[in-house]
Biopython code that builds the backbone (N, CA, C, O; Angstrom):
import numpy as np
from Bio.PDB.StructureBuilder import StructureBuilder

atoms = [
    (1, "MET", "N", (-21.745, -6.030, -13.883)),
    (1, "MET", "CA", (-22.487, -5.827, -12.541)),
    (1, "MET", "C", (-22.255, -7.199, -11.832)),
    (1, "MET", "O", (-22.723, -8.124, -12.495)),
    (2, "PRO", "N", (-21.759, -7.520, -10.858)),
    (2, "PRO", "CA", (-21.342, -8.776, -10.012)),
    (2, "PRO", "C", (-22.478, -9.671, -9.632)),
    (2, "PRO", "O", (-23.483, -9.072, -9.250)),
    (3, "GLU", "N", (-22.532, -10.908, -9.652)),
    (3, "GLU", "CA", (-23.375, -11.533, -9.098)),
    (3, "GLU", "C", (-23.081, -12.491, -7.764)),
    (3, "GLU", "O", (-22.064, -13.181, -7.831)),
    (4, "LEU", "N", (-23.615, -12.553, -6.972)),
    (4, "LEU", "CA", (-23.346, -13.633, -5.787)),
    (4, "LEU", "C", (-24.670, -14.623, -5.875)),
    (4, "LEU", "O", (-25.777, -14.250, -6.264)),
    (5, "ARG", "N", (-24.340, -15.938, -5.440)),
    (5, "ARG", "CA", (-24.899, -16.901, -5.526)),
    (5, "ARG", "C", (-25.269, -17.545, -3.922)),
    (5, "ARG", "O", (-24.351, -17.799, -3.143)),
    (6, "LEU", "N", (-26.591, -17.747, -3.586)),
    (6, "LEU", "CA", (-26.896, -18.170, -2.023)),
    (6, "LEU", "C", (-27.585, -19.375, -2.330)),
    (6, "LEU", "O", (-28.348, -19.520, -3.284)),
    (7, "PRO", "N", (-27.301, -20.194, -1.522)),
    (7, "PRO", "CA", (-28.326, -21.548, -1.782)),
    (7, "PRO", "C", (-29.677, -21.167, -1.650)),
    (7, "PRO", "O", (-30.070, -20.118, -1.138)),
    (8, "ALA", "N", (-30.297, -21.969, -2.084)),
    (8, "ALA", "CA", (-31.802, -21.822, -2.455)),
    (8, "ALA", "C", (-32.799, -21.827, -0.814)),
    (8, "ALA", "O", (-33.971, -21.483, -0.656)),
    (9, "LYS", "N", (-31.799, -22.356, 0.229)),
    (9, "LYS", "CA", (-32.493, -22.453, 1.563)),
    (9, "LYS", "C", (-32.345, -21.201, 2.213)),
    (9, "LYS", "O", (-32.488, -21.271, 3.434)),
    (10, "CYS", "N", (-32.062, -19.908, 1.684)),
    (10, "CYS", "CA", (-31.912, -18.850, 2.357)),
    (10, "CYS", "C", (-33.099, -18.386, 2.549)),
    (10, "CYS", "O", (-34.117, -18.982, 2.198)),
    (11, "PHE", "N", (-33.074, -17.144, 3.194)),
    (11, "PHE", "CA", (-34.170, -16.323, 3.841)),
    (11, "PHE", "C", (-35.113, -17.152, 4.585)),
    (11, "PHE", "O", (-36.335, -17.192, 4.438)),
    (12, "ALA", "N", (-34.327, -17.860, 5.468)),
    (12, "ALA", "CA", (-35.059, -18.808, 6.709)),
    (12, "ALA", "C", (-35.958, -17.892, 7.411)),
    (12, "ALA", "O", (-36.873, -18.402, 8.056)),
    (13, "THR", "N", (-35.821, -16.403, 7.383)),
    (13, "THR", "CA", (-36.406, -15.720, 8.631)),
    (13, "THR", "C", (-36.951, -14.300, 7.394)),
    (13, "THR", "O", (-36.527, -14.004, 6.277)),
    (14, "PRO", "N", (-37.878, -13.798, 8.127)),
    (14, "PRO", "CA", (-38.410, -12.729, 7.082)),
    (14, "PRO", "C", (-37.544, -11.752, 7.207)),
    (14, "PRO", "O", (-37.491, -10.915, 6.306)),
    (15, "GLU", "N", (-36.588, -11.633, 8.468)),
    (15, "GLU", "CA", (-35.585, -10.479, 8.790)),
    (15, "GLU", "C", (-34.762, -10.743, 7.731)),
    (15, "GLU", "O", (-34.795, -9.720, 7.049)),
    (16, "ASP", "N", (-34.032, -11.556, 7.203)),
    (16, "ASP", "CA", (-33.004, -11.897, 6.348)),
    (16, "ASP", "C", (-33.704, -11.530, 5.044)),
    (16, "ASP", "O", (-33.050, -10.613, 4.546)),
    (17, "GLU", "N", (-34.591, -11.793, 4.384)),
    (17, "GLU", "CA", (-35.569, -11.311, 3.495)),
    (17, "GLU", "C", (-35.449, -9.716, 3.213)),
    (17, "GLU", "O", (-35.007, -9.164, 2.206)),
    (18, "ASP", "N", (-35.958, -9.153, 4.364)),
    (18, "ASP", "CA", (-36.267, -7.855, 4.475)),
    (18, "ASP", "C", (-34.479, -6.939, 4.255)),
    (18, "ASP", "O", (-34.318, -5.879, 3.650)),
    (19, "VAL", "N", (-33.739, -7.491, 4.722)),
    (19, "VAL", "CA", (-32.563, -7.077, 4.478)),
    (19, "VAL", "C", (-31.822, -7.218, 3.315)),
    (19, "VAL", "O", (-30.881, -6.443, 3.144)),
    (20, "PHE", "N", (-32.079, -8.097, 2.453)),
    (20, "PHE", "CA", (-31.802, -8.228, 1.136)),
    (20, "PHE", "C", (-32.563, -7.340, 0.037)),
    (20, "PHE", "O", (-32.043, -6.933, -1.002)),
    (21, "PHE", "N", (-34.070, -7.079, 0.502)),
    (21, "PHE", "CA", (-34.954, -6.577, -0.392)),
    (21, "PHE", "C", (-34.870, -5.028, -0.204)),
    (21, "PHE", "O", (-34.979, -4.206, -1.114)),
    (22, "THR", "N", (-34.656, -4.753, 1.131)),
    (22, "THR", "CA", (-35.036, -3.206, 1.614)),
    (22, "THR", "C", (-33.684, -2.432, 1.992)),
    (22, "THR", "O", (-33.438, -1.275, 1.649)),
    (23, "GLN", "N", (-32.940, -3.165, 2.669)),
    (23, "GLN", "CA", (-32.001, -2.470, 3.600)),
    (23, "GLN", "C", (-30.348, -2.569, 2.937)),
    (23, "GLN", "O", (-29.351, -2.188, 3.551)),
    (24, "LEU", "N", (-30.345, -3.105, 1.702)),
    (24, "LEU", "CA", (-29.127, -3.230, 1.115)),
    (24, "LEU", "C", (-29.130, -2.687, -0.224)),
    (24, "LEU", "O", (-29.592, -3.398, -1.116)),
    (25, "PRO", "N", (-28.605, -1.328, -0.553)),
    (25, "PRO", "CA", (-28.508, -0.699, -1.708)),
    (25, "PRO", "C", (-28.043, -1.303, -2.811)),
    (25, "PRO", "O", (-28.621, -1.101, -3.879)),
    (26, "PRO", "N", (-26.944, -2.128, -2.745)),
    (26, "PRO", "CA", (-26.231, -2.496, -3.636)),
    (26, "PRO", "C", (-26.990, -3.837, -4.382)),
    (26, "PRO", "O", (-26.704, -4.288, -5.491)),
    (27, "VAL", "N", (-28.118, -4.374, -3.381)),
    (27, "VAL", "CA", (-28.735, -5.446, -4.232)),
    (27, "VAL", "C", (-29.577, -5.155, -5.067)),
    (27, "VAL", "O", (-30.577, -4.636, -4.572)),
    (28, "THR", "N", (-29.595, -5.324, -6.588)),
    (28, "THR", "CA", (-30.712, -4.436, -7.280)),
    (28, "THR", "C", (-31.486, -5.762, -7.889)),
    (28, "THR", "O", (-32.525, -5.590, -8.527)),
    (29, "MET", "N", (-31.097, -6.741, -7.733)),
    (29, "MET", "CA", (-32.067, -8.003, -7.925)),
    (29, "MET", "C", (-31.365, -9.236, -7.328)),
    (29, "MET", "O", (-30.160, -9.420, -7.156)),
    (30, "ALA", "N", (-32.632, -10.202, -6.999)),
    (30, "ALA", "CA", (-32.341, -11.267, -6.242)),
    (30, "ALA", "C", (-33.468, -12.269, -7.011)),
    (30, "ALA", "O", (-34.665, -11.986, -6.984)),
    (31, "TYR", "N", (-33.042, -13.263, -7.581)),
    (31, "TYR", "CA", (-34.144, -14.391, -7.997)),
    (31, "TYR", "C", (-33.737, -15.841, -7.816)),
    (31, "TYR", "O", (-32.571, -16.235, -7.867)),
    (32, "PRO", "N", (-34.704, -16.528, -7.621)),
    (32, "PRO", "CA", (-34.430, -17.781, -7.604)),
    (32, "PRO", "C", (-33.622, -18.504, -9.022)),
    (32, "PRO", "O", (-33.864, -17.982, -10.110)),
    (33, "ASP", "N", (-32.799, -19.541, -8.977)),
    (33, "ASP", "CA", (-32.403, -20.481, -9.909)),
    (33, "ASP", "C", (-32.926, -21.694, -9.596)),
    (33, "ASP", "O", (-33.789, -21.771, -8.722)),
    (34, "ILE", "N", (-32.535, -22.659, -10.178)),
    (34, "ILE", "CA", (-32.896, -23.993, -9.589)),
    (34, "ILE", "C", (-32.472, -24.435, -8.276)),
    (34, "ILE", "O", (-33.216, -25.080, -7.538)),
    (35, "TYR", "N", (-31.050, -24.031, -7.912)),
    (35, "TYR", "CA", (-30.689, -24.238, -6.687)),
    (35, "TYR", "C", (-30.050, -23.351, -5.536)),
    (35, "TYR", "O", (-29.463, -23.656, -4.497)),
    (36, "GLU", "N", (-30.393, -22.122, -6.124)),
    (36, "GLU", "CA", (-29.834, -21.111, -5.558)),
    (36, "GLU", "C", (-30.752, -19.724, -6.042)),
    (36, "GLU", "O", (-31.546, -19.563, -6.969)),
    (37, "TYR", "N", (-30.210, -18.736, -4.869)),
    (37, "TYR", "CA", (-30.552, -17.486, -5.547)),
    (37, "TYR", "C", (-29.553, -16.485, -6.324)),
    (37, "TYR", "O", (-28.515, -16.067, -5.812)),
    (38, "VAL", "N", (-29.899, -16.220, -7.352)),
    (38, "VAL", "CA", (-29.099, -15.443, -8.162)),
    (38, "VAL", "C", (-28.973, -13.794, -7.738)),
    (38, "VAL", "O", (-29.954, -13.145, -8.099)),
    (39, "ILE", "N", (-28.163, -13.200, -7.195)),
    (39, "ILE", "CA", (-28.158, -12.013, -6.641)),
    (39, "ILE", "C", (-27.376, -11.053, -7.488)),
    (39, "ILE", "O", (-26.181, -11.327, -7.610)),
    (40, "ASP", "N", (-27.770, -10.104, -8.027)),
    (40, "ASP", "CA", (-27.281, -8.896, -8.817)),
    (40, "ASP", "C", (-26.956, -7.601, -7.702)),
    (40, "ASP", "O", (-27.745, -7.075, -6.916)),
    (41, "ILE", "N", (-25.442, -7.282, -7.945)),
    (41, "ILE", "CA", (-25.288, -6.563, -7.061)),
    (41, "ILE", "C", (-24.590, -5.055, -7.701)),
    (41, "ILE", "O", (-23.634, -5.175, -8.467)),
    (42, "GLU", "N", (-25.006, -3.916, -7.424)),
    (42, "GLU", "CA", (-24.436, -2.840, -8.167)),
    (42, "GLU", "C", (-23.116, -2.319, -7.137)),
    (42, "GLU", "O", (-23.265, -1.846, -6.010)),
    (43, "ASP", "N", (-22.069, -2.496, -7.699)),
    (43, "ASP", "CA", (-20.814, -2.587, -7.334)),
    (43, "ASP", "C", (-20.479, -0.807, -7.070)),
    (43, "ASP", "O", (-19.376, -0.567, -6.578)),
    (44, "GLU", "N", (-21.021, -0.093, -7.256)),
    (44, "GLU", "CA", (-20.796, 1.443, -7.179)),
    (44, "GLU", "C", (-21.445, 1.919, -5.624)),
    (44, "GLU", "O", (-21.180, 2.855, -4.870)),
    (45, "LEU", "N", (-22.381, 0.826, -5.565)),
    (45, "LEU", "CA", (-23.423, 1.163, -4.329)),
    (45, "LEU", "C", (-22.702, 0.217, -3.195)),
    (45, "LEU", "O", (-23.294, 0.179, -2.116)),
    (46, "VAL", "N", (-21.612, -0.475, -3.300)),
    (46, "VAL", "CA", (-21.300, -1.456, -1.955)),
    (46, "VAL", "C", (-20.491, -0.498, -1.189)),
    (46, "VAL", "O", (-19.534, 0.094, -1.689)),
    (47, "THR", "N", (-20.921, -0.329, 0.160)),
    (47, "THR", "CA", (-20.274, 0.311, 0.969)),
    (47, "THR", "C", (-19.451, -0.689, 2.132)),
    (47, "THR", "O", (-19.439, -1.877, 1.808)),
    (48, "GLU", "N", (-18.896, -0.419, 3.191)),
    (48, "GLU", "CA", (-18.352, -1.412, 4.111)),
    (48, "GLU", "C", (-19.295, -1.932, 4.648)),
    (48, "GLU", "O", (-19.330, -3.147, 4.845)),
    (49, "ASP", "N", (-20.225, -1.138, 4.984)),
    (49, "ASP", "CA", (-21.327, -1.722, 5.962)),
    (49, "ASP", "C", (-22.168, -2.873, 5.205)),
    (49, "ASP", "O", (-22.479, -3.938, 5.740)),
    (50, "ALA", "N", (-22.512, -2.482, 3.796)),
    (50, "ALA", "CA", (-23.003, -3.521, 3.124)),
    (50, "ALA", "C", (-22.282, -4.775, 2.596)),
    (50, "ALA", "O", (-22.753, -5.887, 2.352)),
    (51, "LEU", "N", (-21.160, -4.368, 2.493)),
    (51, "LEU", "CA", (-20.160, -5.877, 2.531)),
    (51, "LEU", "C", (-20.330, -6.759, 3.548)),
    (51, "LEU", "O", (-20.667, -7.940, 3.462)),
    (52, "CYS", "N", (-20.077, -6.114, 4.524)),
    (52, "CYS", "CA", (-20.194, -6.932, 5.866)),
    (52, "CYS", "C", (-21.209, -7.364, 6.134)),
    (52, "CYS", "O", (-21.147, -8.510, 6.580)),
    (53, "VAL", "N", (-22.658, -6.726, 6.024)),
    (53, "VAL", "CA", (-23.577, -7.460, 6.149)),
    (53, "VAL", "C", (-23.888, -8.555, 5.322)),
    (53, "VAL", "O", (-24.395, -9.590, 5.755)),
    (54, "LEU", "N", (-23.611, -8.366, 4.198)),
    (54, "LEU", "CA", (-23.795, -9.716, 3.047)),
    (54, "LEU", "C", (-22.642, -10.677, 3.306)),
    (54, "LEU", "O", (-22.911, -11.841, 3.008)),
    (55, "LEU", "N", (-21.456, -10.470, 3.778)),
    (55, "LEU", "CA", (-20.802, -11.594, 4.150)),
    (55, "LEU", "C", (-21.244, -12.241, 5.291)),
    (55, "LEU", "O", (-21.151, -13.467, 5.344)),
    (56, "GLU", "N", (-21.692, -11.636, 6.177)),
    (56, "GLU", "CA", (-22.566, -12.223, 7.430)),
    (56, "GLU", "C", (-23.735, -13.109, 6.926)),
    (56, "GLU", "O", (-23.780, -14.316, 7.163)),
    (57, "LEU", "N", (-24.445, -12.607, 6.393)),
    (57, "LEU", "CA", (-25.494, -13.321, 5.681)),
    (57, "LEU", "C", (-25.073, -14.579, 5.093)),
    (57, "LEU", "O", (-25.450, -15.653, 5.562)),
    (58, "PHE", "N", (-24.397, -14.502, 4.205)),
    (58, "PHE", "CA", (-23.477, -15.549, 3.404)),
    (58, "PHE", "C", (-23.033, -16.468, 4.159)),
    (58, "PHE", "O", (-23.585, -17.547, 3.941)),
    (59, "ARG", "N", (-22.003, -16.490, 5.224)),
    (59, "ARG", "CA", (-21.515, -17.106, 6.207)),
    (59, "ARG", "C", (-22.784, -17.872, 6.724)),
    (59, "ARG", "O", (-22.802, -19.084, 6.511)),
    (60, "ARG", "N", (-24.067, -17.185, 7.514)),
    (60, "ARG", "CA", (-25.062, -17.824, 8.104)),
    (60, "ARG", "C", (-25.567, -19.062, 7.180)),
    (60, "ARG", "O", (-25.874, -20.168, 7.626)),
    (61, "TYR", "N", (-25.602, -18.661, 5.750)),
    (61, "TYR", "CA", (-26.320, -19.863, 5.181)),
    (61, "TYR", "C", (-25.262, -20.612, 4.603)),
    (61, "TYR", "O", (-25.781, -21.368, 3.782)),
    (62, "ASP", "N", (-23.944, -20.785, 4.632)),
    (62, "ASP", "CA", (-23.027, -21.487, 4.360)),
    (62, "ASP", "C", (-22.734, -21.315, 2.798)),
    (62, "ASP", "O", (-22.475, -22.289, 2.092)),
    (63, "ALA", "N", (-22.791, -20.049, 2.323)),
    (63, "ALA", "CA", (-22.464, -19.915, 0.840)),
    (63, "ALA", "C", (-21.015, -19.590, 0.861)),
    (63, "ALA", "O", (-20.437, -19.072, 1.816)),
    (64, "PRO", "N", (-20.436, -19.957, -0.348)),
    (64, "PRO", "CA", (-19.242, -19.820, -0.534)),
    (64, "PRO", "C", (-18.770, -18.325, -0.693)),
    (64, "PRO", "O", (-19.244, -17.663, -1.615)),
    (65, "LEU", "N", (-17.890, -17.792, 0.137)),
    (65, "LEU", "CA", (-17.370, -16.542, 0.395)),
    (65, "LEU", "C", (-16.391, -15.975, -0.627)),
    (65, "LEU", "O", (-16.164, -14.776, -0.792)),
    (66, "GLY", "N", (-15.845, -16.982, -1.284)),
    (66, "GLY", "CA", (-14.871, -16.638, -1.990)),
    (66, "GLY", "C", (-15.493, -15.737, -3.186)),
    (66, "GLY", "O", (-14.722, -14.990, -3.788)),
    (67, "GLN", "N", (-16.725, -15.778, -3.514)),
    (67, "GLN", "CA", (-17.112, -15.025, -4.670)),
    (67, "GLN", "C", (-17.191, -13.354, -4.172)),
    (67, "GLN", "O", (-17.562, -12.429, -4.895)),
    (68, "PHE", "N", (-16.866, -13.274, -3.140)),
    (68, "PHE", "CA", (-16.681, -11.788, -2.794)),
    (68, "PHE", "C", (-15.199, -11.193, -3.025)),
    (68, "PHE", "O", (-15.020, -9.992, -2.826)),
    (69, "ALA", "N", (-14.454, -11.772, -3.317)),
    (69, "ALA", "CA", (-13.214, -11.092, -3.833)),
    (69, "ALA", "C", (-13.348, -10.259, -4.780)),
    (69, "ALA", "O", (-12.449, -9.428, -4.900)),
    (70, "VAL", "N", (-14.325, -10.226, -5.592)),
    (70, "VAL", "CA", (-14.316, -9.001, -6.898)),
    (70, "VAL", "C", (-14.549, -7.985, -6.622)),
    (70, "VAL", "O", (-14.276, -7.015, -7.329)),
    (71, "PHE", "N", (-15.288, -7.915, -5.187)),
    (71, "PHE", "CA", (-15.293, -6.635, -4.407)),
    (71, "PHE", "C", (-14.038, -5.801, -3.997)),
    (71, "PHE", "O", (-14.216, -4.599, -3.795)),
    (72, "GLU", "N", (-12.970, -6.249, -3.875)),
    (72, "GLU", "CA", (-11.823, -5.669, -3.284)),
    (72, "GLU", "C", (-11.592, -4.793, -4.502)),
    (72, "GLU", "O", (-11.687, -5.057, -5.701)),
    (73, "THR", "N", (-11.173, -3.371, -3.687)),
    (73, "THR", "CA", (-10.791, -2.290, -4.332)),
    (73, "THR", "C", (-9.716, -1.511, -3.708)),
    (73, "THR", "O", (-9.380, -1.795, -2.559)),
    (74, "VAL", "N", (-9.135, -0.545, -4.353)),
    (74, "VAL", "CA", (-8.001, 0.037, -3.773)),
    (74, "VAL", "C", (-8.359, 0.888, -2.454)),
    (74, "VAL", "O", (-7.627, 1.164, -1.504)),
    (75, "ALA", "N", (-9.906, 1.268, -2.715)),
    (75, "ALA", "CA", (-10.109, 2.191, -1.484)),
    (75, "ALA", "C", (-10.419, 1.245, -0.146)),
    (75, "ALA", "O", (-10.130, 1.614, 0.993)),
    (76, "ASN", "N", (-11.019, 0.032, -0.440)),
    (76, "ASN", "CA", (-11.408, -1.134, 0.750)),
    (76, "ASN", "C", (-10.024, -2.088, 1.091)),
    (76, "ASN", "O", (-9.985, -2.796, 2.098)),
    (77, "ARG", "N", (-9.215, -2.029, 0.388)),
    (77, "ARG", "CA", (-8.101, -3.201, 0.484)),
    (77, "ARG", "C", (-7.532, -3.053, 1.962)),
    (77, "ARG", "O", (-7.192, -4.107, 2.500)),
    (78, "GLY", "N", (-7.412, -2.080, 2.560)),
    (78, "GLY", "CA", (-6.781, -2.055, 3.593)),
    (78, "GLY", "C", (-7.547, -2.919, 5.046)),
    (78, "GLY", "O", (-6.992, -3.595, 5.912)),
    (79, "TRP", "N", (-8.755, -2.627, 4.902)),
    (79, "TRP", "CA", (-9.704, -3.292, 5.842)),
    (79, "TRP", "C", (-10.305, -5.016, 5.395)),
    (79, "TRP", "O", (-10.381, -6.009, 6.118)),
    (80, "PHE", "N", (-10.631, -4.858, 4.045)),
    (80, "PHE", "CA", (-11.212, -5.915, 3.388)),
    (80, "PHE", "C", (-9.995, -7.053, 3.301)),
    (80, "PHE", "O", (-10.415, -8.204, 3.183)),
    (81, "ARG", "N", (-8.774, -6.920, 3.337)),
    (81, "ARG", "CA", (-7.826, -7.934, 3.026)),
    (81, "ARG", "C", (-6.982, -8.001, 3.984)),
    (81, "ARG", "O", (-5.800, -8.315, 3.849)),
    (82, "ASP", "N", (-7.703, -7.620, 5.338)),
    (82, "ASP", "CA", (-7.155, -7.495, 6.929)),
    (82, "ASP", "C", (-6.809, -9.520, 6.663)),
    (82, "ASP", "O", (-7.528, -10.253, 5.984)),
    (83, "PRO", "N", (-5.984, -9.803, 7.160)),
    (83, "PRO", "CA", (-5.540, -11.308, 7.693)),
    (83, "PRO", "C", (-6.375, -11.466, 8.918)),
    (83, "PRO", "O", (-6.813, -12.603, 9.091)),
    (84, "GLU", "N", (-6.656, -10.650, 9.717)),
    (84, "GLU", "CA", (-7.167, -10.871, 11.097)),
    (84, "GLU", "C", (-8.679, -10.846, 10.918)),
    (84, "GLU", "O", (-9.486, -11.189, 11.781)),
    (85, "ALA", "N", (-8.975, -10.393, 9.674)),
    (85, "ALA", "CA", (-10.575, -10.497, 9.321)),
    (85, "ALA", "C", (-11.365, -12.010, 9.648)),
    (85, "ALA", "O", (-10.716, -13.055, 9.588)),
    (86, "TRP", "N", (-12.308, -12.006, 9.873)),
    (86, "TRP", "CA", (-12.866, -13.493, 10.051)),
    (86, "TRP", "C", (-13.017, -14.235, 8.697)),
    (86, "TRP", "O", (-12.931, -15.457, 8.573)),
    (87, "TRP", "N", (-13.269, -13.294, 7.633)),
    (87, "TRP", "CA", (-13.833, -13.518, 6.469)),
    (87, "TRP", "C", (-12.541, -13.991, 5.270)),
    (87, "TRP", "O", (-12.744, -14.551, 4.193)),
    (88, "TYR", "N", (-11.232, -13.578, 5.833)),
    (88, "TYR", "CA", (-10.237, -13.370, 5.039)),
    (88, "TYR", "C", (-9.700, -14.560, 4.139)),
    (88, "TYR", "O", (-9.361, -14.404, 2.966)),
    (89, "GLU", "N", (-9.659, -15.879, 4.883)),
    (89, "GLU", "CA", (-9.325, -17.146, 4.571)),
    (89, "GLU", "C", (-10.630, -17.407, 3.280)),
    (89, "GLU", "O", (-10.503, -17.640, 2.078)),
    (90, "ALA", "N", (-11.703, -17.271, 4.020)),
    (90, "ALA", "CA", (-12.805, -17.676, 2.976)),
    (90, "ALA", "C", (-12.738, -16.990, 1.858)),
    (90, "ALA", "O", (-13.047, -17.575, 0.819)),
    (91, "VAL", "N", (-12.390, -15.824, 1.817)),
    (91, "VAL", "CA", (-12.403, -14.876, 0.638)),
    (91, "VAL", "C", (-11.657, -14.918, -0.353)),
    (91, "VAL", "O", (-11.888, -14.940, -1.562)),
    (92, "PHE", "N", (-10.185, -14.935, 0.605)),
    (92, "PHE", "CA", (-8.990, -14.773, -0.191)),
    (92, "PHE", "C", (-7.819, -16.131, -0.338)),
    (92, "PHE", "O", (-6.892, -16.394, -1.105)),
    (93, "GLY", "N", (-8.360, -16.691, 0.684)),
    (93, "GLY", "CA", (-7.348, -18.064, 0.754)),
    (93, "GLY", "C", (-6.223, -17.875, 2.079)),
    (93, "GLY", "O", (-6.213, -16.836, 2.739)),
    (94, "SER", "N", (-5.589, -18.655, 2.272)),
    (94, "SER", "CA", (-4.836, -18.346, 3.413)),
    (94, "SER", "C", (-3.426, -17.437, 2.835)),
    (94, "SER", "O", (-2.901, -17.305, 1.730)),
    (95, "ALA", "N", (-3.162, -16.939, 4.132)),
    (95, "ALA", "CA", (-1.522, -16.094, 3.667)),
    (95, "ALA", "C", (-0.752, -16.834, 2.871)),
    (95, "ALA", "O", (-0.280, -16.420, 1.812)),
    (96, "LYS", "N", (-0.562, -18.124, 3.399)),
    (96, "LYS", "CA", (0.585, -19.003, 2.788)),
    (96, "LYS", "C", (-0.077, -19.056, 1.178)),
    (96, "LYS", "O", (0.720, -18.747, 0.293)),
    (97, "GLN", "N", (-0.986, -19.297, 0.900)),
    (97, "GLN", "CA", (-1.598, -19.394, -0.475)),
    (97, "GLN", "C", (-1.361, -18.137, -1.383)),
    (97, "GLN", "O", (-1.197, -18.134, -2.603)),
    (98, "GLN", "N", (-1.378, -17.030, -0.489)),
    (98, "GLN", "CA", (-1.199, -15.649, -1.347)),
    (98, "GLN", "C", (-0.156, -15.360, -1.801)),
    (98, "GLN", "O", (0.028, -14.735, -2.845)),
    (99, "SER", "N", (1.146, -16.045, -0.618)),
    (99, "SER", "CA", (2.679, -15.736, -1.224)),
    (99, "SER", "C", (2.911, -16.278, -2.405)),
    (99, "SER", "O", (3.928, -15.812, -2.920)),
    (100, "GLY", "N", (2.281, -17.214, -3.145)),
    (100, "GLY", "CA", (2.801, -17.853, -4.471)),
    (100, "GLY", "C", (3.845, -19.059, -4.045)),
    (100, "GLY", "O", (4.211, -19.888, -4.878)),
    (101, "LEU", "N", (4.311, -19.083, -2.612)),
    (101, "LEU", "CA", (5.207, -20.208, -2.258)),
    (101, "LEU", "C", (4.613, -21.310, -1.875)),
    (101, "LEU", "O", (3.469, -21.273, -1.424)),
    (102, "PRO", "N", (5.297, -22.439, -1.998)),
    (102, "PRO", "CA", (4.715, -23.633, -1.306)),
    (102, "PRO", "C", (4.504, -23.552, 0.072)),
    (102, "PRO", "O", (5.235, -22.828, 0.749)),
    (103, "ALA", "N", (3.525, -24.256, 0.621)),
    (103, "ALA", "CA", (3.133, -23.877, 2.257)),
    (103, "ALA", "C", (4.393, -24.078, 3.193)),
    (103, "ALA", "O", (4.534, -23.487, 4.264)),
    (104, "THR", "N", (5.256, -24.948, 2.681)),
    (104, "THR", "CA", (6.245, -25.555, 3.468)),
    (104, "THR", "C", (7.522, -24.519, 3.407)),
    (104, "THR", "O", (8.445, -24.497, 4.222)),
    (105, "LEU", "N", (7.375, -23.699, 2.302)),
    (105, "LEU", "CA", (8.597, -22.558, 2.382)),
    (105, "LEU", "C", (8.010, -21.515, 3.117)),
    (105, "LEU", "O", (8.894, -20.752, 3.508)),
    (106, "VAL", "N", (6.846, -21.150, 3.481)),
    (106, "VAL", "CA", (6.450, -20.089, 4.190)),
    (106, "VAL", "C", (6.536, -20.095, 5.617)),
    (106, "VAL", "O", (5.957, -20.966, 6.266)),
    (107, "HIS", "N", (7.371, -18.983, 6.285)),
    (107, "HIS", "CA", (7.168, -18.887, 7.683)),
    (107, "HIS", "C", (6.648, -18.127, 8.259)),
    (107, "HIS", "O", (6.578, -18.221, 9.485)),
]
sb = StructureBuilder()
sb.init_structure("model")
sb.init_model(0)
sb.init_chain("A")
sb.init_seg("    ")
for serial, (resi, resn, name, xyz) in enumerate(atoms, 1):
    if name == "N":
        sb.init_residue(resn, " ", resi, " ")
    sb.init_atom(name, np.array(xyz, "f"), 0.0, 1.0, " ", f" {name:<3s}", serial, name[0])
structure = sb.get_structure()
């Protein structure tokens, strides 16, 4: 079961907290650690909508989005790994990094 980590400053609004605990089926548990919340995710319940909501909440709280790469599947690769998506570089790195070539050699 993947874990996501969100800075402890999260849940600045009751609405955000409500989303985590009542509206996102993949979130099975969220508990505070010293400096962050650890959020357990049931990956079989991760839908496109749930993943997009989680990405947006994590972006709002300046949490690292690279941790979302574990949710890439064959089924969601077409939209999740879209280089035009706002999260692409934050989750997967730049297209130049993905090519395996030095950035100066990629055109």
